[in-house]
C-alpha positions as CSV (number, residue, x, y, z in Angstrom):
1,M,8.7,-0.3,33.5
2,T,7.7,3.2,32.5
3,T,6.9,3.7,28.8
4,P,9.2,6.2,27.2
5,T,7.4,9.4,26.1
6,L,8.5,12.5,24.4
7,A,8.8,15.6,26.5
8,P,5.7,17.8,26.2
9,A,6.1,19.7,22.9
10,S,4.3,22.5,21.2
11,P,2.6,21.7,17.9
12,P,4.8,22.4,14.8
13,T,4.2,25.6,12.8
14,L,4.4,26.5,9.1
15,D,8.0,27.7,9.7
16,D,8.8,24.2,10.9
17,V,7.3,22.7,7.7
18,L,9.3,25.1,5.5
19,A,12.5,24.2,7.4
20,A,11.7,20.5,7.2
21,H,11.2,20.6,3.5
22,E,14.6,22.2,2.9
23,R,16.2,19.7,5.3
24,I,14.8,16.6,3.8
25,R,14.9,17.4,0.0
26,P,18.1,15.4,-0.5
27,H,16.5,12.4,1.0
28,I,13.0,12.2,-0.5
29,H,11.2,12.2,-3.8
30,E,8.7,14.8,-4.9
31,T,6.1,12.1,-5.7
32,P,3.9,12.3,-8.7
33,V,0.1,12.9,-8.9
34,L,-1.9,10.4,-11.0
35,T,-5.4,10.5,-12.4
36,S,-7.9,8.1,-13.9
37,R,-10.9,9.0,-15.9
38,F,-12.5,5.6,-15.1
39,I,-12.1,6.2,-11.3
40,D,-13.4,9.8,-11.7
41,G,-16.5,8.4,-13.4
42,A,-17.1,5.9,-10.6
43,A,-16.6,8.5,-8.0
44,G,-18.5,11.4,-9.7
45,A,-15.5,13.6,-8.9
46,S,-12.1,14.6,-10.2
47,L,-9.6,12.7,-8.1
48,F,-5.8,13.5,-7.9
49,F,-3.8,10.7,-6.4
50,K,-0.6,11.8,-4.6
51,C,1.5,8.7,-4.9
52,E,3.5,8.4,-1.7
53,N,3.7,4.7,-2.4
54,L,6.5,5.8,-4.8
55,Q,8.3,7.7,-2.0
56,K,11.7,6.6,-0.7
57,A,11.3,3.4,1.4
58,G,7.8,3.1,-0.1
59,A,5.8,5.4,2.2
60,F,5.1,9.0,3.1
61,K,6.8,8.4,6.5
62,A,10.2,8.8,4.9
63,R,9.4,12.5,5.2
64,G,8.8,12.7,8.9
65,A,11.5,10.1,9.7
66,S,14.1,12.0,7.7
67,N,13.2,15.3,9.3
68,A,13.5,13.8,12.8
69,V,16.8,12.0,12.1
70,F,18.5,15.0,10.4
71,S,17.3,17.3,13.2
72,L,19.3,15.4,15.8
73,T,22.4,16.8,17.3
74,E,25.6,14.8,16.9
75,A,25.3,13.7,20.6
76,Q,21.8,12.5,20.1
77,A,22.6,10.8,16.8
78,A,25.5,8.9,18.3
79,R,23.0,7.0,20.5
80,G,21.0,6.0,17.5
81,V,17.2,6.1,17.1
82,A,14.4,3.7,18.1
83,T,10.6,3.5,17.6
84,H,7.6,1.2,17.6
85,S,5.8,0.7,14.3
86,S,3.5,-1.6,12.4
87,G,5.8,-1.3,9.5
88,N,6.2,1.9,7.4
89,H,7.5,4.3,10.1
90,G,10.0,1.7,11.2
91,T,11.1,1.1,7.6
92,C,11.4,4.8,6.9
93,L,13.3,5.5,10.2
94,S,15.7,2.7,9.3
95,Y,16.1,4.3,5.9
96,A,16.8,7.8,7.3
97,A,19.1,6.4,10.0
98,G,21.0,4.6,7.3
99,R,21.4,7.8,5.4
100,R,22.9,9.4,8.4
101,G,25.0,6.3,9.4
102,I,23.4,5.7,12.8
103,P,21.8,2.6,14.4
104,C,18.0,2.1,14.4
105,T,15.9,-0.4,16.5
106,V,12.2,-1.0,15.6
107,V,9.6,-2.7,17.8
108,M,7.1,-4.4,15.5
109,P,4.0,-6.5,16.1
110,R,4.8,-10.2,15.3
111,T,1.7,-10.1,13.0
112,A,3.2,-7.2,10.8
113,P,3.6,-8.1,7.2
114,Q,6.9,-10.0,6.6
115,A,7.6,-7.6,3.8
116,K,7.7,-4.7,6.2
117,K,10.0,-6.6,8.7
118,D,12.3,-7.5,5.8
119,A,12.3,-3.9,4.7
120,V,13.4,-2.6,8.1
121,R,16.3,-5.1,8.1
122,G,17.1,-4.3,4.5
123,Y,17.8,-0.7,5.5
124,G,20.0,-1.9,8.4
125,G,17.5,-1.6,11.2
126,R,17.1,-4.1,14.0
127,V,13.6,-5.6,14.5
128,V,12.3,-6.6,18.0
129,E,8.9,-8.3,17.9
130,C,6.0,-7.7,20.3
131,E,2.3,-8.8,20.5
132,P,-0.2,-7.0,18.3
133,S,-1.5,-4.5,20.8
134,T,-0.6,-1.0,21.8
135,T,0.0,-2.2,25.4
136,S,2.6,-4.8,24.3
137,R,4.2,-2.5,21.8
138,E,4.8,0.3,24.3
139,A,6.0,-2.1,27.0
140,V,8.6,-3.9,24.8
141,F,9.7,-0.5,23.4
142,A,10.4,0.7,27.0
143,E,12.8,-2.2,27.4
144,V,14.5,-1.4,24.1
145,V,15.1,2.3,25.1
146,A,16.4,1.3,28.5
147,E,18.8,-1.1,26.8
148,T,20.1,1.2,24.0
149,G,19.6,4.8,25.2
150,A,18.4,5.6,21.7
151,E,16.5,8.7,20.7
152,F,12.8,8.0,20.6
153,V,11.2,9.0,17.3
154,H,7.5,8.5,17.8
155,P,5.7,7.3,14.7
156,Y,3.4,10.3,14.7
157,N,3.2,12.1,18.1
158,D,6.4,14.1,17.4
159,P,6.5,17.7,16.1
160,R,9.5,16.8,13.9
161,V,7.6,13.9,12.3
162,I,4.4,16.0,11.8
163,A,6.4,18.8,10.2
164,G,8.0,16.3,7.8
165,Q,4.7,14.7,6.9
166,A,3.3,18.2,6.2
167,T,5.6,18.6,3.2
168,C,3.4,16.1,1.3
169,A,0.4,18.5,1.2
170,R,2.7,21.4,0.4
171,E,3.8,19.5,-2.7
172,L,0.2,18.5,-3.6
173,I,-1.2,22.0,-3.6
174,A,1.7,23.2,-5.8
175,Q,1.1,20.3,-8.2
176,V,-2.7,20.6,-8.5
177,E,-4.6,23.9,-8.5
178,G,-8.1,24.5,-7.3
179,L,-8.6,21.6,-4.9
180,D,-11.8,21.5,-3.0
181,A,-10.9,18.8,-0.6
182,V,-8.0,16.5,0.5
183,I,-8.5,13.1,2.0
184,A,-6.0,10.8,3.7
185,P,-6.2,7.6,5.8
186,I,-6.0,8.0,9.5
187,G,-4.5,5.8,12.2
188,G,-2.4,7.8,14.7
189,G,-2.9,10.9,12.6
190,G,0.6,11.9,11.5
191,M,-0.2,12.4,7.8
192,V,-3.6,14.0,8.5
193,S,-2.1,16.3,11.1
194,G,0.6,17.4,8.6
195,T,-2.1,18.0,6.0
196,C,-4.0,20.1,8.5
197,L,-0.9,22.1,9.3
198,T,-0.1,22.9,5.7
199,L,-3.6,23.5,4.4
200,S,-4.8,25.6,7.4
201,A,-1.8,27.9,6.8
202,L,-1.5,27.9,3.0
203,A,-4.9,26.9,1.6
204,P,-7.5,27.3,4.3
205,G,-10.4,27.0,1.8
206,I,-9.6,23.3,1.2
207,R,-11.6,20.9,3.3
208,I,-9.8,18.1,5.0
209,Y,-11.2,14.6,5.4
210,A,-9.8,11.5,7.0
211,A,-10.8,7.9,6.2
212,E,-10.7,5.0,8.6
213,P,-11.8,1.3,8.7
214,E,-15.0,0.5,10.5
215,Q,-13.1,-2.1,12.5
216,A,-10.6,0.4,13.7
217,D,-12.7,3.6,14.0
218,D,-11.3,5.1,17.2
219,A,-10.5,8.4,15.4
220,H,-14.0,8.7,14.0
221,R,-15.5,8.1,17.5
222,S,-13.0,10.5,19.0
223,L,-14.0,13.3,16.6
224,K,-17.7,12.7,17.5
225,A,-17.0,12.6,21.2
226,G,-14.6,15.5,21.3
227,R,-11.9,13.5,23.1
228,I,-9.4,10.8,22.3
229,I,-10.8,7.3,22.4
230,A,-8.2,4.6,22.0
231,D,-8.7,1.0,21.0
232,D,-6.0,-1.4,22.1
233,A,-5.9,-4.1,19.4
234,P,-8.3,-3.5,16.5
235,V,-8.3,-6.1,13.7
236,T,-8.4,-4.8,10.1
237,V,-6.8,-5.5,6.8
238,A,-5.5,-1.9,6.9
239,D,-2.6,-2.8,9.2
240,G,-1.1,0.7,9.2
241,L,-4.3,2.2,10.7
242,K,-4.5,0.3,14.0
243,V,-2.9,2.9,16.4
244,P,-4.8,5.6,18.3
245,L,-4.5,9.4,18.2
246,K,-2.2,11.1,20.6
247,D,-2.2,14.7,22.0
248,L,-0.3,16.4,19.2
249,T,-2.2,14.7,16.4
250,W,-5.5,15.3,18.2
251,H,-4.6,19.0,18.4
252,F,-4.8,19.2,14.6
253,V,-7.5,16.6,13.9
254,S,-9.9,18.2,16.4
255,R,-9.4,21.7,15.0
256,H,-9.2,21.2,11.2
257,V,-10.7,17.9,10.0
258,T,-14.2,18.3,8.5
259,D,-15.2,14.7,9.0
260,I,-13.8,11.2,9.4
261,L,-15.4,8.7,7.1
262,T,-15.4,5.0,7.8
263,V,-15.5,2.0,5.4
264,S,-15.9,-1.8,5.6
265,E,-13.2,-4.3,5.0
266,A,-14.8,-5.4,1.8
267,E,-14.9,-1.8,0.6
268,I,-11.2,-1.4,1.4
269,V,-10.2,-4.5,-0.6
270,A,-12.5,-3.4,-3.6
271,A,-10.9,0.1,-3.7
272,M,-7.4,-1.5,-3.5
273,Q,-8.2,-3.7,-6.4
274,L,-9.6,-0.7,-8.4
275,I,-6.4,1.3,-7.9
276,W,-4.1,-1.6,-8.8
277,K,-6.2,-2.2,-12.0
278,R,-6.6,1.4,-13.1
279,L,-3.6,3.3,-11.9
280,K,-1.2,0.3,-12.3
281,I,0.6,1.0,-9.1
282,V,1.4,-1.2,-6.0
283,M,-0.2,0.2,-2.9
284,E,-1.2,-1.3,0.5
285,P,-4.7,-1.7,2.0
286,S,-4.3,1.3,4.3
287,S,-3.8,3.5,1.2
288,A,-7.1,2.3,-0.3
289,V,-9.2,3.5,2.6
290,P,-9.6,7.1,1.2
291,L,-10.9,6.0,-2.2
292,A,-13.2,3.5,-0.5
293,A,-14.6,6.4,1.6
294,I,-15.1,8.6,-1.5
295,L,-17.0,5.7,-3.3
296,R,-19.1,5.1,-0.2
297,N,-20.0,8.8,0.2
298,P,-20.4,10.2,-3.4
299,H,-22.7,13.0,-2.2
300,V,-19.9,14.4,-0.1
301,F,-17.5,14.8,-3.0
302,A,-19.8,15.0,-6.1
303,G,-18.3,17.3,-8.8
304,Q,-15.4,18.4,-6.7
305,R,-11.6,18.3,-7.2
306,V,-10.2,16.0,-4.5
307,G,-6.6,15.3,-3.5
308,V,-6.3,11.6,-2.4
309,I,-3.1,10.7,-0.6
310,I,-1.9,7.2,-1.3
311,T,0.3,6.8,1.8
312,G,2.3,3.7,1.1
313,G,3.2,0.7,-1.1
314,N,4.8,-1.8,1.2
315,V,2.6,-4.8,0.8
316,D,3.3,-8.5,1.2
317,L,2.8,-9.9,-2.3
318,D,2.4,-13.4,-0.9
319,K,-0.6,-12.4,1.3
320,M,-2.8,-10.2,-0.8
321,P,-6.2,-9.5,0.9
322,W,-8.2,-10.9,-2.0
323,Q,-6.3,-14.2,-2.0
């Protein structure tokens, strides 16, 4: 069966971001920025944590999902929406679909955290499980679309989604002046692409970094090779960062990202613990990867003002990575 794909689309523009921000304002939070003198001391830099773990549905992906859902025509919306997701995009798409009163189906790896499966169902979405590989995910998803006729909202390779994610960086640069750099975790690249879109247009002097687990470093290798390199089923505690780049996200990453920094599993867990202890917030392993990268590469960020995007807080409290 042929895997459903989006029709070829042009990358979104700043006008798309501005329109998206107005469209989604009733459905998202303007999330706060937190700081910690202790963490600044450990990093040798001034860090500003943009807390998307406090976003609606617990993740930044509420932005892109809401933009996609509320961009649909009435005819499209009537068929509902569907996606494949390791958790947060599915949760956020279910949230947005619920706000519009339309059905949502999410294909999820059977190994996804139970908390994320429960969250999808809690917002009224239907979960269909697959094996934990990109191949299985896309094959099962093809069956779902054939069955339902739903509108495919890709987790990241969708201009509507990228434009929505770009609103996070727009908020950040309004909240914090004089940033030298911004760093975010990278899996498929939706948040990083949105960050590239916003900053390249509104604050081109700010450098953009991405952070990635060593055990799922396909984006790092892609940037070095100058082409997309995709791993099928990487294994990492950062479950939200296992998917590969696609053409739209590669468009932004390849043009605007200064570097992609990798970190070990132990460094991810240590950074996650540090944020829990010092910022007193619940966040997931994927969100700890940027701080881990800063702590591993102090020479890159020394003395600078750095925006750090904490992408989500949907974690299974019964299966913490340090237990």
